[in-house]
Each structure stands twice: as C-alpha cells, then as structure tokens.
C-alpha positions in Angstrom: 9.5 16.8 -16.7 5.7 15.8 -16.5 4.1 13.2 -14.8 3.6 11.2 -17.6 6.7 11.1 -19.0 8.3 9.9 -15.5 6.0 7.0 -15.9 7.2 5.9 -19.3 11.1 6.1 -17.7 9.9 3.2 -15.8 7.6 1.2 -18.0 9.9 -1.8 -18.6 11.2 -2.1 -14.9 9.9 -5.3 -13.8 7.5 -6.4 -15.7 6.5 -9.7 -15.6 6.7 -12.1 -18.9 4.6 -14.7 -16.7 1.9 -13.2 -15.4 1.6 -9.8 -17.1 1.6 -6.5 -15.2 4.6 -6.2 -12.9 6.1 -7.7 -10.2 8.3 -5.4 -8.2 8.8 -7.1 -4.5 10.3 -5.2 -1.6 14.5 -5.1 -2.3 14.0 -7.2 -5.8 16.1 -6.4 -8.5 13.6 -4.5 -10.1 12.4 -2.8 -7.2 16.2 -2.0 -6.1 16.1 -0.1 -9.8 12.9 1.9 -8.9 14.4 3.4 -5.9 17.8 4.4 -7.8 15.9 6.1 -10.4 13.8 7.9 -7.8 17.1 9.2 -6.2 18.4 10.0 -9.2 15.1 11.9 -10.1 15.1 14.0 -6.8 18.9 14.8 -7.1 18.0 16.7 -10.3 15.5 18.4 -8.9 18.3 19.5 -6.2 16.7 17.8 -3.3 18.7 16.5 -0.6 18.1 12.4 0.1 18.4 10.2 2.7 17.5 6.8 3.7 16.7 6.6 7.0 17.3 3.4 9.6 13.7 1.4 8.2 14.6 1.9 4.5 12.3 4.6 3.5 13.6 7.4 1.5 13.2 11.0 2.1 13.9 13.7 -0.6 14.0 17.1 0.9 13.2 21.0 0.0 14.7 22.8 2.2 13.3 25.7 3.5 15.3 29.1 2.5 17.9 29.6 5.7 17.1 32.4 7.9 19.5 34.4 10.4 18.2 32.2 13.4 18.2 29.0 11.5 21.0 28.5 9.1 20.2 25.1 7.7 16.7 25.9 7.0 13.8 23.6 9.0 13.1 20.4 8.9 10.5 20.6 11.4 6.7 20.5 10.7 7.4 19.7 7.0 4.7 19.1 4.4 5.5 15.1 3.2 4.5 13.5 0.4 4.9 10.6 -1.6 4.1 6.4 -1.8 5.8 3.3 -2.8 7.6 1.4 -5.3 6.6 -2.2 -4.7 3.9 -4.1 -5.9 1.9 -7.3 -5.8 2.9 -10.3 -8.0 1.5 -9.3 -11.1 0.1 -5.8 -10.3 -0.6 -2.8 -12.3 1.5 0.0 -13.6 0.0 3.0 -11.1 -0.4 1.6 -7.8 2.1 3.2 -5.9 4.6 4.5 -9.0 2.0 7.0 -9.8 2.3 8.7 -6.2 6.0 8.8 -6.3 6.1 9.9 -10.0 2.8 12.5 -9.4 5.4 13.8 -6.2 8.0 14.5 -8.4 6.2 16.7 -10.7 4.4 18.3 -8.6 8.4 19.8 -7.1 8.6 20.8 -10.0 5.5 23.0 -10.1 5.6 24.2 -6.9 9.3 25.2 -7.6 8.3 27.4 -10.4 5.6 29.3 -8.9 8.1 29.6 -6.2 10.5 31.1 -9.0 7.4 33.7 -10.2 7.0 34.8 -6.9 3.3 32.7 -6.4 4.0 30.5 -3.7 5.9 31.7 -0.5 6.9 28.6 1.5 6.5 28.7 5.1 7.4 24.8 5.5 10.1 22.1 4.1 9.0 19.9 1.5 9.9 15.4 1.3 9.0 13.5 -1.2 9.1 9.6 0.7 9.2 6.5 -0.8 8.1 3.6 1.4 9.2 -0.3 1.3 7.3 -3.3 1.4 3.8 -1.4 1.0 2.4 -4.1 -0.5 3.5 -6.7 1.6 4.2 -9.2 -1.5 7.7 -10.0 0.0 7.3 -11.0 3.8 3.6 -10.8 4.3 3.0 -7.8 6.1 1.6 -4.6 4.7 3.0 -1.1 5.1 6.1 -2.8 6.6 8.1 0.8 6.5 6.0 2.9 7.8 4.7 0.3 10.5 8.7 0.0 11.5 8.5 4.3 11.4 5.6 4.4 13.5 6.2 1.5 15.9 2.7 -0.2 14.7 5.1 -3.5 14.5 8.2 -4.5 16.6 11.4 -5.2 15.2 11.8 -8.7 17.1 8.6 -9.5 14.5 9.9 -7.9 11.3 13.3 -8.9 11.8 11.4 -12.7 11.8 9.5 -12.3 8.8 10.4 -14.6 6.0 9.9 -14.2 2.4 8.8 -17.4 0.4 12.8 -18.7 -0.1 13.2 -18.5 3.5 14.9 -15.7 4.1 14.1 -13.3 6.8 13.3 -9.6 7.1 16.4 -8.8 8.8 19.0 -10.8 6.5 17.6 -9.6 3.2 17.7 -5.7 5.4 21.2 -6.1 6.5 22.2 -7.4 2.9 20.3 -3.6 1.3 22.4 -1.6 4.1 20.7 -1.3 6.8 21.2 -2.1 10.2 18.9 -5.0 12.2 20.0 -3.1 15.0 18.3 0.4 14.4 15.2 -0.8 13.0 12.1 0.5 14.5 10.2 3.2 15.7 11.7 6.5 15.1 10.5 9.5 17.0 13.1 12.0 15.4 11.4 11.5 11.5 8.4 11.2 13.1 8.2 15.0 14.6 9.3 16.2 11.0 6.0 15.6 9.6 3.7 17.9 10.2 1.1 16.7 7.4 1.3 14.1 5.1 -0.7 13.4 2.0 -0.4 10.5 -0.5 -1.8 10.7 -4.2 -2.9 6.8 -5.4 -4.1 5.6 -8.3 -8.2 5.1 -7.2 -8.6 0.8 -6.9 -12.4 0.6 -7.4 -15.0 2.1 -8.8 -15.7 5.3 -6.2 -15.1 7.5 -8.9 -16.5 6.1 -12.3 -19.9 5.6 -10.7 -23.4 6.8 -12.1 -23.4 8.9 -9.2 -20.4 10.9 -9.9 -20.8 10.6 -14.0 -22.5 14.1 -15.3 -25.2 14.7 -18.3 -22.4 14.1 -20.5 -21.1 11.2 -19.5 -17.7 13.0 -17.8 -16.4 11.5 -14.8 -14.1 13.6 -12.3 -10.5 13.1 -12.5 -9.8 13.1 -9.1 -11.3 12.6 -5.4 -10.5 12.8 -2.0 -10.2 10.1 0.5 -11.5 10.5 3.8 -11.8 6.3 5.3 -9.6 3.4 4.6 -11.8 0.3 5.9 -10.1 -2.1 8.8 -8.7 -4.5 7.0 -6.2 -7.3 8.2 -4.6 -10.7 7.0 -4.8 -13.9 8.8 -2.7 -17.1 7.8 -5.0 -20.6 7.9 -2.9 -23.7 8.2 -4.5 -27.0 7.3 -2.5 -29.9 9.0 -3.0 -33.6 7.4 -1.4 -36.7 6.6 1.4 -36.8 3.4 1.5 -39.6 1.5 1.8 -41.4 -2.1 -0.9 -40.0 -4.8 -0.9 -43.5 -6.3 -1.1 -45.8 -3.3 -3.5 -44.4 -0.8 -6.6 -45.2 -1.0 -9.8 -42.3 -0.8 -11.1 -43.8 2.1 -7.3 -43.5 3.8 -6.7 -40.2 3.3 -6.0 -37.0 5.5 -5.7 -34.7 2.5 -5.9 -31.0 3.7 -6.2 -29.9 0.1 -9.7 -31.1 0.5 -10.5 -29.0 3.6 -8.6 -26.0 2.0 -11.3 -26.0 -0.6 -14.0 -26.3 1.8 -12.7 -23.6 3.8 -12.5 -21.3 0.2 -16.0 -21.8 -0.2 -17.3 -21.0 3.4 -15.3 -17.8 3.1 -17.5 -16.1 0.7 -20.8 -17.9 2.3 -20.2 -16.3 5.6 -18.9 -12.7 4.0 -21.9 -12.6 1.4 -24.4 -11.2 3.8 -22.6 -8.1 5.4 -22.7 -5.5 2.7 -19.9 -4.1 3.2 -17.8 -6.6 3.8 -14.7 -8.5 1.6 -13.4 -11.5 2.4 -10.7 -13.2 0.2 -8.3 -16.2 0.0 -5.8 -14.9 -2.2 -2.7 -17.2 -1.7 -2.7 -21.1 -1.3 0.7 -23.0 -0.8 0.3 -26.9 -0.8 3.6 -28.6 1.2 5.3 -29.9 -0.3 3.9 -29.0 -3.4 4.2 -32.2 -5.6 1.8 -33.6 -8.2 1.6 -37.1 -7.3 1.8 -36.1 -3.4 -1.2 -36.0 -0.8 -0.4 -32.6 1.3 0.9 -32.9 4.3 -0.2 -29.1 5.1 -2.0 -26.4 3.3 -1.3 -22.9 3.8 -4.0 -20.5 2.9 -4.1 -16.5 3.7 -6.9 -14.6 4.4 -7.8 -11.1 3.7 -10.8 -9.2 5.8 -11.8 -5.9 5.5 -15.1 -4.2 6.3 -16.0 -0.4 8.3 -16.9 -2.1 11.5 -13.6 -3.4 13.2 -16.4 -5.4 15.4 -17.7 -6.9 12.3 -14.4 -7.7 10.3 -13.5 -9.6 14.2 -17.2 -11.5 13.8 -16.5 -12.6 10.3 -12.5 -13.8 11.1 -13.6 -15.7 14.0 -16.6 -17.4 11.9 -14.2 -18.2 9.1 -12.2 -19.5 12.5 -14.6 -21.6 13.5 -16.0 -23.6 10.4 -11.8 -24.0 9.2 -11.9 -26.1 12.5 -14.6 -28.2 12.0 -14.5 -28.7 7.9 -10.3 -29.7 8.5 -11.6 -32.0 11.6 -14.0 -33.5 9.3 -11.4 -34.7 7.0 -9.3 -36.0 10.0 -7.0 -32.6 9.9 -6.5 -29.8 12.1 -6.5 -26.0 11.2 -5.2 -23.1 13.4 -5.1 -19.7 13.0 -2.6 -16.9 12.8 -2.9 -13.3 12.9 0.0 -11.7 10.1 -1.2 -8.1 10.1 -4.4 -5.9 11.7 -5.2 -2.2 10.9 -8.8 -0.9 12.0 -10.7 1.6 10.2 -8.9 5.0 9.8 -11.0 8.3 9.6 -8.5 10.6 7.9 -7.6 13.9 9.8 -11.0 16.2 9.5 -8.8 19.3 8.9 -6.6 18.0 6.6 -9.3 16.6 4.7 -11.3 19.9 4.1 -7.8 21.7 3.1 -7.5 18.5 0.2 -11.2 18.8 -0.7 -10.4 22.7 -1.2 -7.6 22.5 -3.3 -8.7 20.0 -5.1 -12.2 21.4 -6.2 -10.3 24.7 -7.3 -9.9 22.7 -11.1 -12.4 19.9 -10.5 -15.4 21.5 -8.4 -17.4 17.9 -8.8 -14.2 15.9 -6.8 -16.3 13.8 -4.5 -14.9 12.7 -1.0 -14.2 8.7 -0.7 -13.9 5.6 1.5 -11.3 3.0 -0.1 -11.3 -0.7 0.8 -7.6 -0.3 0.4 -5.1 -0.1 2.7 -2.2 2.7 2.3 1.2 4.1 4.4 -1.4 7.4 5.2 -3.5 4.8 6.6 -0.7 4.1 9.4 0.5 7.2 9.8 -2.9 9.1 10.5 -2.7 7.8 14.0 0.3 9.8 14.6 0.4 12.6 12.2 -2.2 14.7 10.4 -2.7 12.5 6.8 -4.9 12.7 3.6 -5.1 11.1 0.3 -5.8 12.2 -3.3 -7.3 9.7 -5.6 -6.9 9.4 -9.6 -9.6 8.1 -11.3 -9.4 4.7 -12.8 -11.4 4.1 -15.5 -11.5 0.5 -15.2 -12.0 -0.2 -11.5 -9.4 -2.5 -11.8 -6.3 -2.5 -9.4 -3.3 -5.5 -8.5 -3.8 -6.7 -12.1 -2.7 -5.4 -14.9 -5.5 -4.0 -16.3 -5.2 -1.5 -14.0 -5.4 2.3 -15.5 -4.9 5.8 -15.9 -5.4 8.6 -18.8 -2.9 10.5 -19.4 -4.8 13.8 -18.8 -6.0 12.6 -15.2 -2.5 12.4 -14.0 -2.0 15.6 -15.4 -4.9 16.9 -13.3 -4.0 15.0 -10.6 -0.8 16.2 -10.0 -2.0 19.8 -10.3 -4.7 19.2 -7.6 -1.9 17.5 -5.3 0.3 20.5 -6.0 -2.8 23.1 -5.1 -3.0 20.8 -2.2 0.6 20.9 -1.3 1.0 24.5 -1.9 -2.1 25.2 0.5 0.0 23.6 3.3 3.2 24.9 2.8 1.9 28.3 2.9 0.0 27.6 5.9 
C-alpha cells in the first residue's frame, strides 16, 4: 500500500474542530488510535511487533534464520520511524509521514527481496516514539530521552500535563510499569543505524537557491545538523485581586510584566541572525476574566546553531524578565525544562543517505534544521541521519503544513534506497 493511501487512512483521527489541523497528544484517544493503526499495519506486513518499557513501538522484519542463529539476529539492526503525536492544532504530516513512509518502504523492500534485488545482512525495525512533541508533558522527544538516559526516570515520572496528571500515572494507565521506565541498553544495542524521514519544517528546500530554471524544486533533502534548542518556563508572581475594586496604582499584576517579557524576547533575539526565540504558550493563574492573575507562566523556546549563543540569549532574557517583573512589583523565576545542544549527524551515514537520495534526485540538497527530532537524541549514541520531504508552504506546526502526493512517493523510494544500502552493508 502506498504512503498516500496510508496517510488517507488516518486523515480523520484527531482532527481538531476548534484549532483546525490535528491535536494528538501522547496517550490521548487520538494518539492511541494511531498506535493501534500502526500495529495493525505492521502485523499485516508480517512484522513482529513489541512495545518496550518506555512505550516505544518496534515492528521487526527479521533476517532469515541461519544454522548458527535459528531466530535471525536483531543486533545492529537498521531502524527507521518517527512519531504519531502532534502539537495542538498541528499539521497532518509532522510525524505520521515518517511512520507511513517507513511502512511503505517495507513494502518496497520486501518486493525487492522477493525479486532477488535485495540481499539483507541486517534486520529492519520500524519504530514509533511517544511524546516527540512534548505537547502534553512539556519535554520533547520524551520516549527517546528515556531510552537513551537523556532524562532521568524520576524527572519523567513527575512531569505533569495541563490537567495535573503525572507522566507516571498516565504511563501506568497505558500498560507501562513506572518502575521500569528509563535507560534501555539492550534496546540501544539493537540499533545499528537510525534513519528518520520527516516533512521539512521550513523553507530550506523551496528557496531560489534550490529551484531550477523551470521553477522546479527537489522533492527531498538530507539533514546534517539540528540547531541547539531548549525550553524554559518563566513564572511571574504577583498579587491576585479583584479586577473591579483594585485601582491601577494598587496592582501587582504579573500579566503586565509577562507582556513586557514577550516583547523583550523578540528584541533580544533579533540581533542574532540565526537565532529563534518564541513564547508560544502563556497560562494565567487562576485565569478568570474579572480576576487579576496571581501568577503567569510563560514557556520560552530558544534555538541557535552555537550553544554558547543560545545560553547567552537565555541569560539575557532571564535578567530582563527579573527587571521587568520587579518594575511591576512582581517576581520572575526561570526553570529549564529541556535542552539539547546542536547535533551534527554521523558524517558517514549522512554521505550514505546523500548517495542514495541523489540517485533519484541528483539536485537534493543537504540542510540544517531548527526543528528537534528523535534522531537528534539518538545521534549521541548511535549513527543517525534524516531525510526531509519538501513542504511547499514552508509552514509546519499548523494546518497549512503540506506535502504533495508525488513528493511523498519519491520520499518513500529515497528512504527505501537508503535502507537497502544499509541493510546490505
């Protein structure tokens, strides 16, 4: 079954009638339905499916058993996949395209093997990582961070969603043992190389630099770098009070300070050419229309290719937040929720992906990205790389995110070619 048919199967799951796009937070009804869909599709392909202790789904296409290994080896396997959760009101392709493309690539590779065109030396696993977006518990790539030890089980278990439920409680409700969450060396040893296909989340491909004289842009690209990025929570504390009885001069309103902080984030980041700084979420407490808030929480996202610059921007924002809060009779604190330094994907694997992708798309560029991915977390431990599929809108994390059907199909073939090279190596 082609990748576009697979994507159409899930087109109605988690559609958000209020925000538009899709809202599929981890372990929500929508995300659980998608996980069931993936498992069913994997079983339909004869893959052996297991869910590990961190909630990562693995669907195995094992090697042919030999006299010395009756089961076929899963050591040093080639692994591909992505995630199924989304940001609130996200696009259709961020995550699911990588999962559907992995399934479609399995179909292509099985056909090649049946025709004698593929001689595999390694097993292939297709994976689904949970909570890649961090939209429910605030830490991006939570599944891969737990797997690799990039986050401690204690911290992960105590993360809370907007309703106050802890990750430990939600994990237990969904069949995981909270006492077994955390680093999984055995699972890591099975990953020989990891390749993640993803919709491009920017305008790296569709630029004049990569457009030919006929206005045609390449359908795919290879990733080489992920910008350093992190999330911080700024809490501004003031004095809650009555909106109708408290004179303006008597107020210690954290919302005013929060508004000033949002403006200063833009001002401090703008001089740095490659910097990105965003306040994407703001929560006033208690949140009543006729109530002066007692506290306002803001979530800050900062990214830059140089980790030292990221740290400098964050420190400047922290200092200014304290000054601005004090000017309103309030107090500001900042807590780091997650951070990943700039990632450079494995050069040898990147070259292999470039060679495979350029057989069909000679003009395919190699690009950095400002978006985080599970591949970036795994890259510190195993050879990892990425393939991007063109997004003609250049918009992501929003309903306007898009991939053309022909580009999606070419992405599958590029992924299959790359996986074939790795499976035969």
